[in-house]
C-alpha positions in Angstrom: 0.0 0.0 0.0 1.4 3.4 -1.0 0.5 6.1 1.5 -0.5 9.6 0.2 -1.0 8.2 -3.3 -2.1 10.8 -5.8 -2.4 8.7 -8.9 -5.0 10.0 -11.3 -5.2 13.4 -9.7 -4.4 16.8 -11.1 -2.5 19.3 -8.9 -2.0 23.0 -9.6 1.1 24.4 -7.9 1.6 28.2 -8.1 5.1 29.6 -8.0 6.4 26.2 -9.0 9.3 27.4 -11.2 11.7 27.5 -8.3 12.2 27.1 -4.5 9.4 25.6 -2.4 7.0 25.4 -5.3 9.4 23.4 -7.4 10.0 21.0 -4.5 6.2 20.6 -4.1 5.8 19.9 -7.8 8.4 17.2 -7.7 6.9 15.6 -4.5 3.4 15.5 -5.8 4.4 14.3 -9.3 6.4 11.4 -7.7 3.3 10.5 -5.7 1.4 10.1 -9.0 -0.2 13.4 -9.7 -0.4 15.2 -13.0 1.2 18.6 -12.1 0.4 21.9 -13.6 3.6 23.9 -13.0 2.0 27.3 -12.7 4.2 30.4 -12.6 4.6 34.0 -13.9 8.0 32.9 -15.0 7.2 31.1 -18.3 10.7 29.9 -19.0 11.0 28.6 -15.4 7.7 26.7 -15.6 8.8 25.2 -18.9 12.1 24.1 -17.4 10.5 22.4 -14.3 7.7 20.7 -16.4 10.2 19.4 -18.9 12.4 18.0 -16.1 9.4 16.2 -14.5 8.4 14.7 -17.9 12.0 13.6 -18.5 11.8 11.6 -15.3 8.6 10.0 -16.4 6.0 12.1 -14.7 2.9 13.8 -16.0 3.4 17.6 -16.0 2.9 20.7 -18.1 3.6 24.4 -17.7 1.0 27.0 -17.1 1.7 30.7 -17.2 -0.1 32.6 -14.5 -0.1 36.0 -12.7 -1.9 35.3 -9.5 -2.4 39.0 -8.8 -4.5 39.2 -12.0 -7.9 37.6 -11.8 -8.3 37.2 -15.6 -4.9 35.5 -15.8 -5.9 33.1 -13.0 -9.1 32.3 -14.8 -7.3 31.6 -18.0 -4.8 29.4 -16.3 -7.3 27.3 -14.5 -9.4 26.9 -17.7 -6.3 25.6 -19.4 -5.7 23.0 -16.7 -9.4 21.9 -16.9 -9.2 21.7 -20.7 -6.2 19.5 -20.5 -7.0 17.2 -17.7 -10.7 17.7 -17.0 -10.2 18.0 -13.3 -8.4 19.9 -10.5 -8.1 17.9 -7.4 -5.4 19.8 -5.6 -4.5 23.5 -5.5 -1.3 24.6 -3.7 -1.1 28.4 -3.4 2.6 28.8 -3.0 3.6 31.8 -5.1 4.6 34.8 -3.0 6.9 37.8 -2.6 8.8 39.1 0.4 8.4 42.8 -0.5 10.6 45.7 0.4 12.8 45.2 3.5 12.3 48.4 5.5 10.5 49.8 8.6 7.0 51.1 8.1 8.0 54.7 7.8 10.1 53.9 4.8 7.3 51.9 3.1 4.9 53.4 0.6 1.3 52.5 -0.2 2.5 51.1 -3.4 4.9 48.8 -1.5 2.0 47.6 0.6 -0.3 47.0 -2.3 2.3 45.1 -4.3 2.8 42.5 -1.5 -0.9 42.2 -0.8 -1.8 41.8 -4.5 0.3 38.6 -4.7 0.4 37.1 -1.3 -3.2 37.6 -0.3 -5.3 38.6 -3.3 -3.5 35.9 -5.3 -4.7 33.2 -2.8 -8.3 34.6 -3.1 -8.2 34.6 -6.9 -6.9 31.0 -7.2 -9.2 29.6 -4.6 -12.2 31.3 -6.0 -11.3 30.0 -9.5 -11.4 26.4 -8.4 -13.8 26.2 -5.6 -17.0 25.8 -7.7 -15.3 22.9 -9.7 -14.3 21.2 -6.4 -17.8 21.7 -4.9 -19.4 20.2 -8.0 -17.2 17.1 -7.7 -17.5 17.1 -3.9 -13.7 16.7 -3.5 -10.7 18.9 -3.3 -7.6 19.7 -1.3 -6.3 23.3 -1.0 -3.0 24.0 0.7 -2.0 27.6 1.2 1.6 28.4 2.0 1.6 31.1 4.7 4.6 31.9 7.0 5.5 31.9 10.6 5.8 35.7 10.1 2.0 35.7 9.9 1.9 34.4 13.5 4.7 36.3 15.1 5.4 39.2 12.8 8.9 40.0 11.4 10.3 43.5 11.8 10.8 45.4 8.6 8.3 43.1 6.9 5.0 44.6 7.9 3.2 43.9 4.6 4.6 40.4 4.3 3.7 39.5 7.9 0.2 41.0 7.5 -0.4 39.2 4.2 0.5 35.9 5.6 -1.6 36.4 8.7 -4.4 37.0 6.2 -3.7 33.8 4.4 -4.0 31.9 7.7 -7.4 33.4 8.6 -8.6 33.1 5.0 -7.7 29.4 5.1 -9.7 28.8 8.4 -12.7 30.6 7.1 -12.9 28.9 3.7 -12.3 25.5 5.4 -15.5 26.0 7.4 -17.5 27.0 4.4 -16.8 23.8 2.5 -16.3 21.3 5.4 -19.4 19.3 4.4 -18.4 19.1 0.7 -15.4 16.8 0.7 -13.0 19.7 0.5 -10.1 20.2 3.0 -8.4 23.5 3.2 -5.2 23.9 5.2 -2.2 26.1 5.5 1.5 25.6 6.1 3.7 28.1 7.9 7.3 27.7 7.2 10.0 29.6 9.0 12.9 30.8 6.9 13.7 28.4 4.1 16.8 28.6 1.9 15.3 29.8 -1.5 15.8 32.6 -3.9 13.2 34.7 -2.1 15.9 35.4 0.5 17.7 37.5 -2.1 15.0 40.1 -1.4 16.1 40.4 2.2 19.0 41.8 4.0 21.6 39.6 5.8 20.4 41.1 9.1 16.8 40.0 8.4 17.9 36.5 7.6 20.1 36.3 10.7 17.2 37.5 12.8 14.8 34.9 11.5 17.4 32.0 11.7 18.4 33.0 15.3 14.8 32.5 16.4 14.7 28.9 15.2 15.5 26.4 18.0 17.1 24.1 15.4 19.4 26.9 14.4 19.1 26.4 10.7 17.0 27.2 7.7 14.5 24.7 6.4 14.7 23.1 3.0 12.1 23.2 0.3 11.8 19.4 0.4 10.9 19.6 4.1 8.0 21.9 3.4 6.9 19.7 0.4 6.7 16.7 2.7 4.1 18.4 4.9 2.2 19.7 1.8 2.1 16.1 0.4 0.0 14.8 3.3 -2.4 17.8 3.2 -2.9 17.4 -0.5 -3.7 13.7 -0.3 -6.9 11.7 0.2 -5.4 10.6 3.5 -6.0 14.1 4.8 -9.7 13.4 5.3 -10.4 14.7 8.8 -7.9 17.6 8.9 -9.2 21.0 7.7 -8.9 24.6 8.7 -5.5 23.9 10.3 -2.2 25.7 10.2 0.7 23.3 10.1 4.1 24.7 11.3 7.3 23.7 9.6 9.5 26.1 11.6 12.2 24.1 13.3 10.4 24.8 16.6 10.1 28.6 16.2 6.4 29.0 16.3 5.0 29.6 19.8 1.3 28.9 19.0 
């Protein structure tokens, strides 16, 4: 018996051209899912999808700008046209935003982060929820952050957006709890990906110093948690916030 088997299922993973999203795409594909590698980076999505196919998995690239409702609708329609189903949605795409205290942030800086990190989750969930409700099955996993629980200095917009993702997850989970759809979130601490290039060394040191394990996480460690939450085995777990923080989270 293979646990967390995803054979025959279709998974959409946003931000899958690199980092945590790419690791999730590989993990779900190796579990049997057909993976839509969704990213605003068309070349990156093509690269990851091609690598998955070369290893014998079912995958294809999908260009998507999650901050743009019309782009999200087109992307999900493309997936449905190709596979006829969306069983799993992993909302992973995100941005760190400008690293600065509030008084050095502009309204444009705030809106740019919210448009991707929070509005993007809303757009993607809204685009698939009717399909999942009609089929009475679905798994939605939203990648939040421990910053959404504790707040990181010089990252007010990012922290607020991820707190919003956690609350959005809990609310949506309750709305569809009787319809075979489980909605959960994952809150990583700092993970060694390219998104760290947007931060200062001081910020990275601050975040790492607060992790009891005294190290950054790996994309593969986050993907392992997502795999369970995306599977049929996750049948009595919904509205939850799963920490993958090396012990940092305090609640």
